[in-house]
Structures are given as structure tokens and as C-alpha cells.
C-alpha positions as CSV (number, residue, x, y, z in Angstrom):
1,X,133.7,112.8,114.4
2,X,132.0,115.7,112.3
3,X,128.1,115.7,112.8
4,X,126.1,116.2,109.6
5,X,122.6,117.5,109.8
6,X,119.9,117.4,106.7
7,X,117.8,120.7,107.3
8,X,113.9,120.5,106.1
9,X,113.1,123.3,103.6
10,X,111.8,126.2,105.3
11,X,108.7,126.3,103.2
12,X,107.4,122.8,104.6
13,X,106.6,124.9,107.9
14,X,104.5,127.0,106.4
15,X,102.0,125.2,104.3
16,X,100.6,121.9,103.9
17,X,103.0,118.7,103.0
18,X,102.0,117.7,99.5
19,X,102.3,113.9,100.0
20,X,101.7,110.7,97.6
21,X,101.8,107.3,98.7
22,X,102.5,104.3,96.2
23,X,101.1,101.3,97.3
24,X,98.3,100.4,100.1
25,X,99.1,96.8,100.9
26,X,101.2,95.6,103.7
27,X,103.3,98.4,104.5
28,X,101.3,101.2,102.8
29,X,98.3,100.0,105.0
30,X,100.2,100.1,108.2
31,X,101.8,103.4,107.6
32,X,98.8,105.1,106.1
33,X,96.9,105.5,110.0
34,X,100.2,106.4,111.2
35,X,100.4,109.3,108.5
36,X,96.9,110.4,109.4
37,X,98.2,110.5,113.3
38,X,101.2,112.7,112.0
39,X,98.6,115.0,110.3
40,X,96.7,115.6,113.2
41,X,99.7,116.1,115.4
42,X,101.1,118.7,113.2
43,X,97.7,120.7,113.1
44,X,97.7,120.4,116.9
45,X,101.2,121.8,117.3
46,X,100.4,124.8,114.9
47,X,101.2,123.7,111.4
48,X,98.8,125.6,109.1
49,X,98.3,122.6,107.0
50,X,99.1,119.2,107.9
51,X,99.3,116.8,105.3
52,X,97.4,116.7,102.2
53,X,97.7,112.9,100.8
54,X,97.1,111.3,97.6
55,X,97.2,107.2,97.6
56,X,97.8,105.2,94.6
57,X,97.1,101.4,94.3
58,X,95.0,99.3,91.8
59,X,94.7,96.3,93.8
60,X,91.7,94.6,95.5
61,X,91.6,93.2,99.1
62,X,91.9,89.4,99.0
63,X,91.3,86.8,101.7
64,X,95.2,86.4,102.3
65,X,95.2,89.9,103.1
66,X,93.1,90.0,106.2
67,X,95.0,89.6,109.4
68,X,98.3,90.7,107.6
69,X,97.6,94.0,106.4
70,X,95.3,96.5,107.5
71,X,92.1,95.0,106.4
72,X,89.1,93.0,107.8
73,X,86.8,90.3,106.3
74,X,84.3,92.5,105.1
75,X,86.8,94.5,103.3
76,X,87.3,91.3,100.7
77,X,87.2,92.6,97.0
78,X,87.2,96.2,97.5
79,X,90.1,98.4,96.3
80,X,92.6,99.0,99.0
81,X,93.1,102.9,98.2
82,X,89.8,104.3,98.5
83,X,89.0,101.8,101.2
84,X,91.8,103.3,103.5
85,X,91.4,106.7,102.4
86,X,87.8,106.9,102.8
87,X,88.1,105.4,106.3
88,X,90.8,107.9,107.6
89,X,88.7,110.9,106.1
90,X,85.8,109.7,108.1
91,X,87.8,108.7,111.5
92,X,90.3,111.9,111.1
93,X,88.4,114.5,109.4
94,X,91.0,114.6,106.4
95,X,90.4,115.3,102.9
96,X,92.6,112.6,101.5
97,X,92.4,111.1,97.8
98,X,92.7,107.8,96.1
99,X,93.8,106.6,92.9
100,X,92.6,103.2,91.5
101,X,96.0,102.8,89.6
102,X,99.9,102.3,89.4
103,X,102.2,104.8,89.0
104,X,103.9,104.6,85.7
105,X,107.0,106.0,84.1
106,X,105.3,108.7,82.2
107,X,103.5,110.4,85.3
108,X,104.8,113.3,86.5
109,X,104.3,113.6,90.5
110,X,104.6,117.3,91.8
111,X,104.6,117.0,95.4
112,X,106.9,117.5,98.4
113,X,107.2,113.7,99.4
114,X,106.4,110.7,97.4
115,X,106.3,107.4,99.9
116,X,107.1,104.1,97.9
117,X,105.5,101.1,99.6
118,X,105.8,98.9,96.8
119,X,107.3,95.1,96.6
120,X,109.2,95.1,93.1
121,X,112.1,96.9,91.4
122,X,110.1,97.8,88.5
123,X,107.6,99.7,90.6
124,X,110.2,101.6,92.5
125,X,112.1,102.4,89.3
126,X,108.4,103.8,87.8
127,X,108.3,106.0,91.1
128,X,111.8,107.4,90.5
129,X,111.0,107.9,87.0
130,X,108.1,110.1,87.8
131,X,109.7,112.4,90.0
132,X,112.9,113.1,87.9
133,X,111.8,116.2,86.5
134,X,111.0,117.6,89.7
135,X,112.4,121.1,90.8
136,X,113.6,121.8,94.4
137,X,112.8,119.4,97.4
138,X,111.3,116.5,96.5
139,X,111.5,113.8,98.8
140,X,111.6,110.1,98.0
141,X,110.9,107.7,101.0
142,X,111.4,104.2,100.1
143,X,110.0,101.6,102.5
144,X,111.0,98.3,101.2
145,X,111.2,94.7,103.1
146,X,111.8,91.1,102.3
147,X,111.0,88.0,104.6
148,X,112.3,89.4,107.9
149,X,114.2,92.3,107.2
150,X,114.0,95.9,105.1
151,X,115.1,99.5,104.8
152,X,113.7,102.9,105.1
153,X,115.3,105.4,103.1
154,X,114.6,109.1,102.8
155,X,116.4,111.0,99.8
156,X,115.7,113.6,97.5
157,X,115.1,113.6,93.7
158,X,114.8,116.7,91.2
159,X,117.0,119.2,89.4
160,X,119.1,122.4,91.0
161,X,119.9,120.4,94.0
162,X,123.8,120.7,94.5
163,X,123.7,119.1,97.9
164,X,120.7,116.5,98.5
165,X,120.3,113.4,100.4
166,X,120.8,110.5,98.1
167,X,117.8,108.6,97.4
168,X,117.5,104.7,97.4
169,X,118.8,104.5,93.7
170,X,121.9,106.3,94.4
171,X,122.7,104.0,97.3
172,X,121.4,100.8,96.1
173,X,121.4,100.8,92.2
174,X,120.2,97.0,92.3
175,X,116.9,97.7,93.8
176,X,116.2,99.7,90.5
177,X,116.9,96.9,88.3
178,X,113.5,95.0,87.2
179,X,115.6,92.2,86.1
180,X,116.2,91.5,89.9
181,X,112.4,91.0,90.4
182,X,111.5,87.6,91.6
183,X,109.8,85.2,88.8
184,X,106.9,84.3,90.9
185,X,105.2,87.4,91.8
186,X,101.5,85.6,92.1
187,X,99.8,86.5,95.2
188,X,99.5,84.0,98.1
189,X,96.3,82.0,98.1
190,X,95.9,81.9,101.8
191,X,97.3,83.6,105.1
192,X,99.2,80.5,105.9
193,X,101.2,80.5,102.8
194,X,101.8,84.4,102.8
195,X,103.0,84.0,106.4
196,X,105.7,81.5,105.3
197,X,106.9,83.9,102.9
198,X,107.0,86.8,105.0
199,X,107.1,87.6,108.6
200,X,103.7,89.1,110.2
201,X,105.6,91.9,112.1
202,X,108.0,93.3,109.1
203,X,105.6,95.4,107.5
204,X,104.6,97.2,110.7
205,X,108.3,97.6,111.7
206,X,109.3,99.2,108.5
207,X,106.0,101.6,109.0
208,X,107.0,102.6,112.6
209,X,110.5,103.4,111.4
210,X,109.4,105.5,108.5
211,X,106.6,107.1,110.6
212,X,109.3,108.1,113.2
213,X,111.7,109.4,110.5
214,X,108.6,111.9,109.4
215,X,107.9,112.7,112.9
216,X,111.6,113.6,113.7
217,X,111.8,115.6,110.4
218,X,108.6,117.8,111.3
219,X,109.2,118.5,115.0
220,X,113.1,119.1,114.9
221,X,113.3,120.5,111.2
222,X,116.4,118.5,110.7
223,X,117.9,114.7,110.6
224,X,121.1,113.3,111.7
225,X,120.3,110.2,109.8
226,X,118.2,109.5,106.6
227,X,117.4,105.9,106.8
228,X,116.9,102.9,108.8
229,X,118.0,99.2,108.3
230,X,115.6,96.5,110.0
231,X,116.5,92.9,110.7
232,X,114.2,91.1,112.7
233,X,115.7,87.8,113.0
234,X,118.5,89.8,114.4
235,X,116.7,91.9,116.7
236,X,118.5,94.8,115.1
237,X,117.9,98.5,113.7
238,X,120.9,100.3,112.2
239,X,120.6,104.1,111.2
240,X,122.1,105.3,108.1
241,X,123.7,108.4,109.1
242,X,123.6,111.9,107.1
243,X,127.4,111.8,106.2
244,X,129.3,111.5,103.1
245,X,131.9,108.9,104.1
246,X,128.7,106.6,105.4
247,X,127.4,107.2,101.8
248,X,130.7,106.5,99.8
249,X,130.5,102.8,101.7
250,X,127.7,102.2,99.6
251,X,129.8,103.5,96.6
252,X,127.9,106.8,96.3
253,X,130.0,110.1,95.8
254,X,128.1,113.2,94.5
255,X,131.4,114.8,93.7
256,X,132.5,112.1,91.3
257,X,129.0,112.2,90.0
258,X,129.0,115.8,89.4
259,X,132.5,115.3,87.6
260,X,131.4,113.0,85.4
261,X,128.3,114.9,84.3
262,X,130.6,117.8,83.4
263,X,132.9,115.6,81.4
264,X,130.3,114.1,79.2
265,X,128.5,117.6,78.7
266,X,132.2,118.9,77.5
């Protein structure tokens, strides 16, 4: 069996990683402290810049978020993004930034990595739309979950990239269709109600897998897998290997896609 490896772009070893995190709720609030730890580890290991991060979220902390997400009773009513960013800046000495707004399809994100911690297909589509004009190696790390399962998928978006990692929209087009969003998107009124809808552990489980994937990419400079599927009810974690044959099982064939583009342009 042929082993495939994805190699990290060389310039990411010589300068700070420009990272955008979209969503500071369940998964975002669990991942951001890990991202700060990764930044610290990178600097301690000699990386020249670590991580320069900007967090986007327009939501405020509700009582049902306390205990389930990375928030405390005194946080209720405060905006999530600046609250988490200021806390991490004070604790870790980072100079990260927060934007109290959502990402729209007309935004243009110029960065090395976008981490999507969103819970709707419409938001995921807006993120990818904001990255479509990117040149070079622009990663999109999708962190999505349902009640007790989810996926972490690292892909690449942008032009002039003949050999790239497929992103979540390439492998799961249905996750980009806003029509698939649930009609009931109202927030839970209590923690009890929220826990009936979602496992207490799923956000942390997804955040840990994303953290480990980024740590592996930094520490080794390569990846043999570009995603992970988590199923808490079955106690199972399954990797998505970097392998065109594996991608083809999800209906993604980059060669066929390029042929269709050439045919349409002819």
C-alpha cells in the first residue's frame, strides 16, 4: 500500500501563522486555549512567530453556555470573542484580536489557516466563499459536530494549487447547502435543555482532535491523515488518510474535476 504525505508549506516554518477562528461557542471556546498552548509550544521550540490569531463571533454568553462551553457565571451577557481573546492575552502574553461580527460571503480572508467552529451549513458556506480568492496555501480546518459525533477536516482553498488537500466542501457537498440547516436554530433556554440536545463532551472531543492535527503538522512538517471522524456513542475515532483512493470513496476526484473545468472553458 502506497503511503501518501501532505507537506506543510515551507514558509510556515519561518514566520508567524496567520490564523482566523470563526466561532467562539462550544468548539471554539474549547479550541482557543489549546491554540494558545500550541502558540506557546511553537515559540519555545524556536519558531519565529508562533500564531497570530483573530477570532470572529457576534454572540454573547448566555446562562445555558455556562458549564457546557468555556464560560463562567460572571461571563453571562458579555461578547464571546473579546472575552476569550482578552483572557488568553492576559494569561499567555499573546496579542490576539477579536472581531464582534460574523463572517460574510463578501469578506475576503487573507491568512494561512481558517478554523471553522460553526454549527450551520450557511456559516460554513460563507467561510469558504470568503476564502475562494486566496492564492497559495490557505488551509481550512472544519470542526463540525452533531449530538455525539462530528468531523475535523483539514483542506486547502485557493488558486494555483494543482495538488491540494480536499476541503470539507469537496468531500461533503451537503454540508455546504444551507437548505440542510435545521429549522429550529433557537438557542437553548437552559443547560438541561442544551444537554438533551448535545453531549457534554463532544465539543472538547472535536477540539482535541483539531489541536492534535495542528500540532502534528507543526512538529513533523507533514500529515499522513487530514481529518478525523469522532463517534462518542460508539467510542470510535477514525482517520481520513491522505490518499486519493480514500477521497474517491467520498466522490472526490481532482483529475475528473480538472477535466470538467477544461471542457467548460473550451
